[in-house]
KEVO-478626 format. One line per 4 residues: number of its first residue (from 1); their letters; for each residue x, y, z of C-alpha. Coordinates in Angstrom, 2 decimals, decimal comma, padded with zeros to 5 digits. Layout:
N
NUM = a = X/Y/Z  ...
//
This chain:
458
1 = mlfk = 000,00/000,00/000,00  001,47/003,35/-001,15  001,88/006,26/001,31  000,66/009,69/000,16
5 = peln = 001,83/012,74/002,15  -000,76/015,02/003,46  -001,47/018,38/001,89  -000,31/020,50/004,84
9 = etak = 003,11/018,85/004,95  003,64/019,58/001,24  002,77/023,24/001,76  005,13/023,49/004,72
13 = aagr = 008,00/022,05/002,66  007,34/024,52/-000,17  007,26/027,44/002,29  010,58/026,44/003,82
17 = svvr = 012,22/026,29/000,38  010,91/029,77/-000,49  012,22/031,18/002,81  015,64/029,68/002,20
21 = svlr = 015,84/031,16/-001,33  014,83/034,60/-000,02  017,47/034,44/002,70  020,13/033,46/000,19
25 = rmvs = 019,18/036,40/-002,04  019,25/038,81/000,88  022,68/037,57/001,96  024,02/037,87/-001,59
29 = ltil = 022,56/041,38/-001,92  024,05/042,40/001,40  027,48/041,13/000,44  027,22/042,95/-002,92
33 = llil = 026,29/046,17/-001,19  029,21/045,84/001,20  031,61/045,27/-001,67  030,27/048,24/-003,61
37 = gglg = 030,46/050,40/-000,50  034,04/049,38/000,14  035,01/050,10/-003,45  033,28/053,47/-003,33
41 = yigw = 035,08/054,37/-000,09  038,44/053,39/-001,59  037,70/055,48/-004,70  036,65/058,42/-002,55
45 = layq = 039,92/058,22/-000,62  041,89/058,09/-003,86  039,95/060,99/-005,40  039,88/063,22/-002,32
49 = pkqg = 043,54/064,48/-002,52  043,13/065,34/-006,22  039,91/067,23/-005,66  040,72/069,14/-002,49
53 = gagr = 044,48/069,41/-002,86  045,02/068,24/000,77  044,05/064,72/001,78  045,58/062,26/004,14
57 = ngpp = 048,90/062,23/002,23  048,65/065,76/000,65  050,25/068,97/001,90  048,34/071,17/004,31
61 = rdlp = 046,30/074,00/002,91  047,81/076,73/005,09  051,37/076,42/003,71  052,75/079,57/001,94
65 = vpvl = 052,87/079,56/-001,87  056,45/079,67/-003,22  056,88/082,58/-005,64  059,54/084,81/-007,15
69 = aatp = 059,29/088,58/-006,77  060,82/091,70/-008,30  061,02/095,34/-007,28  059,86/098,03/-009,76
73 = rvqd = 062,63/100,23/-011,11  062,68/103,75/-012,51  064,35/104,38/-015,86  064,02/106,21/-019,15
77 = vpvy = 062,11/104,03/-021,61  062,37/104,60/-025,38  059,20/104,31/-027,45  059,51/102,45/-030,73
81 = ldgv = 057,27/101,90/-033,73  057,83/098,55/-035,43  057,65/098,05/-039,17  058,70/095,74/-041,99
85 = gsvr = 060,78/096,93/-044,89  063,25/096,03/-047,59  066,86/097,03/-048,17  067,59/099,07/-051,27
89 = alnt = 070,80/100,46/-052,68  071,23/104,17/-052,14  072,33/104,50/-055,80  072,21/101,96/-058,62
93 = vtvr = 073,71/102,62/-062,06  073,65/100,49/-065,20  076,97/101,23/-066,92  076,42/101,47/-070,70
97 = aqvd = 078,71/102,31/-073,59  078,29/105,77/-075,12  079,96/104,87/-078,42  080,03/101,82/-080,66
101 = gkll = 083,08/099,69/-081,07  084,98/096,57/-080,19  085,49/095,86/-076,51  089,24/095,60/-076,11
105 = avnf = 089,66/095,15/-072,34  087,59/094,62/-069,18  089,41/095,99/-066,12  087,18/094,82/-063,27
109 = vegq = 086,28/091,56/-061,58  082,70/090,58/-060,86  081,81/091,51/-057,30  084,74/093,92/-056,98
113 = dvkk = 084,50/097,21/-055,11  085,32/100,05/-057,50  085,82/103,76/-056,92  084,42/106,67/-058,83
117 = gdvl = 086,54/107,37/-061,93  088,07/103,89/-062,25  088,34/102,64/-065,85  086,07/099,61/-066,09
121 = aeid = 086,51/098,78/-069,79  088,12/100,08/-072,99  086,68/100,30/-076,51  088,79/100,40/-079,68
125 = paiy = 089,63/104,14/-080,09  091,13/104,08/-083,60  088,17/105,63/-085,44  087,52/108,25/-082,79
129 = qaqy = 091,22/109,15/-082,57  091,25/109,80/-086,32  088,21/112,05/-086,04  089,92/114,01/-083,30
133 = dqav = 093,10/114,45/-085,31  091,06/115,58/-088,31  089,32/118,25/-086,23  092,65/119,49/-084,88
137 = akka = 094,12/119,72/-088,40  091,09/121,63/-089,68  091,52/124,20/-086,95  095,21/124,64/-087,76
141 = qdea = 094,36/125,24/-091,43  091,77/127,87/-090,60  094,12/129,60/-088,18  096,78/129,92/-090,93
145 = mlvn = 094,21/131,47/-093,24  093,20/133,87/-090,51  096,77/135,12/-090,14  096,96/135,91/-093,87
149 = qkld = 093,60/137,63/-093,85  094,62/139,82/-090,93  097,75/140,95/-092,82  095,64/141,86/-095,86
153 = lary = 093,26/143,75/-093,63  096,14/145,83/-092,22  097,35/146,74/-095,76  093,86/147,68/-096,96
157 = qqla = 093,32/149,86/-093,96  096,62/151,75/-094,56  095,73/152,31/-098,21  092,28/153,51/-097,33
161 = asna = 093,70/155,94/-094,78  096,00/157,54/-097,44  093,21/157,45/-100,05  095,35/155,09/-102,14
165 = gskq = 092,74/152,34/-101,88  089,00/152,07/-101,48  087,41/151,90/-098,08  084,96/149,27/-099,38
169 = qadt = 087,77/146,82/-099,99  089,04/147,40/-096,44  085,60/146,78/-094,95  085,16/143,61/-096,98
173 = qkal = 088,49/142,31/-095,77  087,50/143,09/-092,20  084,33/140,98/-092,60  086,36/138,07/-093,98
177 = vaqq = 088,62/138,19/-090,94  085,61/138,06/-088,59  084,16/135,15/-090,59  087,43/133,26/-090,33
181 = eali = 087,57/133,78/-086,57  084,07/132,32/-086,22  085,16/129,35/-088,31  088,06/128,74/-085,94
185 = kadq = 085,66/128,70/-083,01  083,58/126,08/-084,82  086,74/124,09/-085,36  087,45/124,25/-081,63
189 = aaid = 083,95/122,98/-080,89  084,51/120,09/-083,29  087,76/119,31/-081,50  086,00/119,27/-078,14
193 = naaa = 083,31/116,98/-079,52  085,87/114,61/-080,96  087,82/114,64/-077,69  084,69/113,81/-075,73
197 = tlsy = 083,81/111,00/-078,11  087,34/109,69/-077,83  087,11/109,75/-074,03  083,98/107,62/-074,21
201 = tkiv = 086,11/104,75/-075,44  087,19/104,36/-071,80  084,18/103,36/-069,69  084,66/104,77/-066,18
205 = aplt = 082,76/104,13/-062,95  080,25/106,93/-062,27  080,15/106,21/-058,51  081,82/104,24/-055,75
209 = grag = 080,15/100,88/-055,31  080,28/097,18/-056,01  080,27/095,72/-059,51  077,74/093,06/-060,37
213 = lrqv = 077,93/090,33/-062,98  079,48/091,25/-066,33  076,97/091,43/-069,18  079,39/091,68/-072,15
217 = dqgn = 082,60/089,74/-072,62  085,84/091,04/-074,01  086,11/090,98/-077,83  082,44/091,61/-078,56
221 = iika = 081,07/094,63/-080,40  079,41/096,90/-077,90  076,88/099,54/-078,91  075,44/102,60/-077,25
225 = sdtt = 071,92/101,33/-078,01  072,38/098,17/-075,91  069,88/098,18/-073,02  071,63/095,56/-070,89
229 = glvi = 074,80/097,57/-070,54  078,19/096,38/-069,44  077,68/095,97/-065,69  075,48/097,26/-062,84
233 = ltql = 077,14/099,22/-060,05  075,43/099,28/-056,65  076,32/101,60/-053,80  076,33/099,58/-050,55
237 = qpia = 077,89/102,11/-048,17  075,76/103,85/-047,11  072,60/101,90/-047,89  068,88/102,66/-047,66
241 = vwfs = 065,94/100,81/-046,10  062,36/101,47/-047,14  059,76/100,46/-044,59  056,07/101,06/-043,91
245 = lpqq = 054,08/102,17/-040,88  050,30/102,22/-040,35  048,58/105,43/-041,34  047,44/105,91/-037,73
249 = qivr = 051,06/106,77/-036,82  051,43/109,66/-039,30  050,81/112,42/-036,78  053,11/110,82/-034,22
253 = vnaa = 055,96/110,40/-036,71  055,63/113,92/-038,09  055,60/115,43/-034,60  058,73/113,47/-033,65
257 = aakg = 060,52/114,32/-036,93  059,85/118,04/-036,37  061,92/117,92/-033,16  065,05/116,48/-034,79
261 = plsv = 066,53/113,47/-036,62  064,96/110,14/-035,65  066,98/107,01/-034,95  066,12/103,80/-036,81
265 = dvfg = 067,27/100,28/-035,89  067,27/097,31/-038,21  067,26/093,72/-036,92  069,05/090,66/-038,19
269 = ndgv = 067,61/087,34/-039,27  066,86/086,32/-035,68  064,62/089,36/-035,19  066,35/090,24/-031,91
273 = tvvd = 069,88/091,44/-032,69  070,26/095,03/-033,91  072,70/094,82/-036,83  072,81/098,52/-037,73
277 = tgil = 071,49/101,91/-036,62  070,70/104,75/-039,01  068,81/107,99/-039,45  065,37/108,61/-040,92
281 = rgid = 065,90/110,51/-044,19  062,48/110,90/-045,76  058,73/110,43/-045,36  056,49/109,80/-048,34
285 = nqvd = 053,99/112,53/-049,23  050,98/110,24/-049,48  049,46/107,10/-047,99  049,19/103,96/-050,08
289 = pttg = 045,39/103,52/-050,43  045,65/099,78/-051,09  047,44/098,96/-047,82  046,74/102,00/-045,65
293 = tlkl = 050,43/102,41/-044,84  052,97/105,21/-045,13  056,41/104,63/-046,64  059,54/105,94/-044,95
297 = kaef = 063,20/105,88/-045,95  066,15/105,47/-043,61  069,87/105,55/-044,32  072,39/103,20/-042,66
301 = pnsn = 076,22/103,23/-042,79  076,34/099,45/-043,35  079,98/099,30/-042,28  080,04/095,49/-042,03
305 = fqlw = 077,95/094,82/-045,17  075,25/093,11/-043,10  072,51/094,74/-045,17  072,08/093,70/-048,79
309 = pgqf = 069,79/095,12/-051,49  066,54/093,20/-051,79  066,71/091,82/-048,25  063,56/091,92/-046,08
313 = vnvr = 064,21/093,22/-042,55  062,37/094,22/-039,40  062,72/097,88/-038,50  061,91/099,95/-035,42
317 = lkve = 061,66/103,72/-035,35  062,36/105,59/-032,11  059,81/108,40/-031,78  060,24/109,49/-028,15
321 = tlpk = 061,58/108,60/-024,70  059,45/108,28/-021,55  061,51/109,85/-018,73  061,64/108,31/-015,24
325 = sivi = 059,02/105,64/-015,83  058,14/102,77/-013,47  059,12/099,50/-015,10  058,31/095,94/-013,97
329 = ptsa = 058,91/092,58/-015,65  056,29/091,66/-018,22  055,71/088,35/-016,44  054,28/090,27/-013,47
333 = vqrg = 051,42/091,69/-015,56  048,29/089,53/-015,28  044,97/089,93/-017,08  041,56/089,27/-015,67
337 = pagt = 037,91/090,06/-016,43  038,33/093,57/-014,95  041,58/094,36/-016,80  045,27/094,13/-016,01
341 = fsyv = 046,53/093,61/-012,47  049,58/092,45/-010,52  050,07/090,61/-007,26  051,75/092,95/-004,80
345 = igeg = 053,41/091,46/-001,70  052,57/093,45/001,42  053,27/093,09/005,12  053,44/089,55/006,43
349 = diat = 054,19/088,28/002,88  050,53/088,52/001,90  049,87/088,82/-001,85  047,20/091,30/-002,90
353 = akpi = 045,88/091,80/-006,43  046,08/095,47/-007,47  044,78/096,91/-010,75  047,44/098,60/-012,89
357 = vvtq = 047,56/100,71/-016,05  050,13/099,59/-018,62  051,50/102,24/-020,98  053,50/099,87/-023,16
361 = qneh = 055,24/096,54/-022,87  057,50/094,18/-024,77  058,83/090,68/-024,18  060,80/091,70/-021,08
365 = davi = 059,58/094,96/-019,50  056,26/096,72/-019,00  055,85/100,46/-018,30  053,28/101,13/-015,56
369 = asgi = 051,41/104,42/-015,52  049,57/103,89/-012,19  048,82/101,23/-009,59  052,37/100,37/-008,43
373 = stsd = 055,04/102,35/-006,61  058,77/101,77/-006,39  058,47/100,45/-002,82  056,22/097,54/-003,82
377 = rvvt = 057,23/094,01/-004,62  055,42/092,24/-007,46  055,13/088,51/-008,06  056,77/087,33/-011,30
381 = tgfa = 056,56/083,53/-011,01  054,28/081,08/-009,17  050,75/082,09/-010,17  049,37/078,53/-010,36
385 = nlsd = 048,36/078,25/-006,68  048,29/081,99/-005,95  045,11/083,87/-005,00  044,24/087,24/-003,55
389 = gakv = 045,18/087,35/000,14  047,34/084,22/000,06  050,54/083,98/002,06  053,63/083,57/-000,08
393 = figk = 057,19/082,41/000,35  059,64/084,49/-001,72  062,42/082,47/-003,26  065,63/083,54/-004,97
397 = ddaa = 066,17/084,04/-008,65  068,88/081,40/-008,75  066,40/078,87/-007,33  063,86/079,39/-010,09
401 = psad = 062,51/076,09/-011,45  063,79/075,15/-014,86  061,34/074,18/-017,55  061,15/070,50/-018,54
405 = lapr = 061,48/070,91/-022,28  061,03/067,22/-023,08  059,46/064,32/-021,14  061,68/061,57/-019,86
409 = krsr = 061,96/058,49/-021,99  059,89/055,52/-020,85  062,17/052,53/-020,50  061,20/048,88/-020,18
413 = spda = 063,66/046,11/-019,34  063,19/042,75/-021,08  062,57/040,84/-017,82  060,42/043,51/-016,12
417 = kgtd = 056,91/043,38/-017,58  054,88/043,84/-014,44  055,96/040,53/-012,84  058,46/039,68/-010,16
421 = kggg = 061,23/037,15/-010,60  059,11/034,42/-009,17  056,56/034,61/-011,96  053,84/036,20/-009,85
425 = pare = 052,39/039,70/-010,20  054,56/042,52/-009,01  053,81/043,92/-005,59  052,38/047,38/-005,33
429 = gehr = 055,15/048,60/-003,05  057,87/047,46/-005,44  056,07/049,07/-008,38  055,77/052,40/-006,58
433 = grrg = 059,40/052,22/-005,50  060,56/051,71/-009,06  058,50/054,64/-010,29  059,96/056,81/-007,54
437 = egdq = 063,49/055,90/-008,69  062,76/057,28/-012,14  062,40/053,91/-013,98  058,94/054,41/-015,45
441 = kgqt = 057,83/051,09/-016,90  054,25/051,81/-017,82  051,33/049,64/-016,85  051,85/046,15/-015,47
445 = gpap = 050,26/043,17/-017,20  049,09/039,72/-016,05  051,64/037,14/-015,01  052,58/034,56/-017,66
449 = asps = 051,24/031,06/-017,21  053,54/028,37/-015,83  054,52/025,33/-017,94  052,37/023,04/-015,77
453 = sgta = 049,28/025,12/-016,27  049,93/025,22/-020,00  050,16/021,42/-020,08  046,98/021,11/-018,07
457 = kq = 045,17/023,41/-020,53  046,34/021,28/-023,43
//
């Protein structure tokens, strides 16, 4: 006979199984919550020093901020106007032949410095010498005829005075003598013309400068109609620079030029070194409507030949000098929503932000019109953790931190890939110690499997 359990016992068994499953779920959920809470607490501890700047291992908040400071100084500050220009020769001449003929000799070397009056080349003078000699002979012939005519004039005048000859014949002879004298003057003019033409067979330098590349070689027929010429002479000492300034500076430049000559500096290729200093020579009489700029011309001695025609240069024009101005380093000038300001260190080494008015500034110095006195100290370095009212620690200039221009190279040894020598994962303390020693090895990876485990997997 089979035994059938009663209905109440079956229900009790089902209820106990449900209670056990609920308890297991509650225990699992509780453990999960504890784990999540622990992880959250650990993350909060790790994030707290980064967020607040002072956690369990961070520095205290009340420590002074290390900065560098400078004292304002009083000095005369020149005011410059910057421009861009090009170097041009003060004089450029294309040396051409004035007569036609065969080029017999070239007396210069390409790139040679020549002086005014030096003979650069010679043209065959045979034809022009003959023309000169012909003009000289013609004058001698006419002079001999003039002597004879003067003697005849003297005889005719004596006969006319004694009424032995006619006065008309004497007057006619007098006119012939005057005509012959005029002819001799024409002969002298022809001689001068022939002499000038003969002198053109020697091509001389019209100015002192440097010869360029030769355009005609020796032995060729050179003509006065040639447009290329023989050579181009360029005057390099002194030399000119043409540069432009905005049209807004016209009044300022004219007012400064009315007081006296203005100094002009030209920079080298680095844009910092002043290679030469000259004088402003001219201001153009109109503004270029296409660019809105005004052209100016300056003259430089160019003693070391550092300026070359066609070269583009940076130019600065000195228009005035600000006497006894307060000057601070440009690094001390800060900009905020309300304008420019500087941190001034007061009593107790407390930094206070003060608004300032900057007249002008460059890469190194800034001229202050108001806001700072010579007795103040301004902060020049260390603005990262600095705020208004913060206490500062003033360091020395020789202790200024040097910039890290390039990051250190990450090195990885062949046997150090995040594991220790025993094959297990590297300990956290060892990893931190290695990073502190400067051997940055990147992220650590999982430990390689042992030979036994590999065999078991196979």
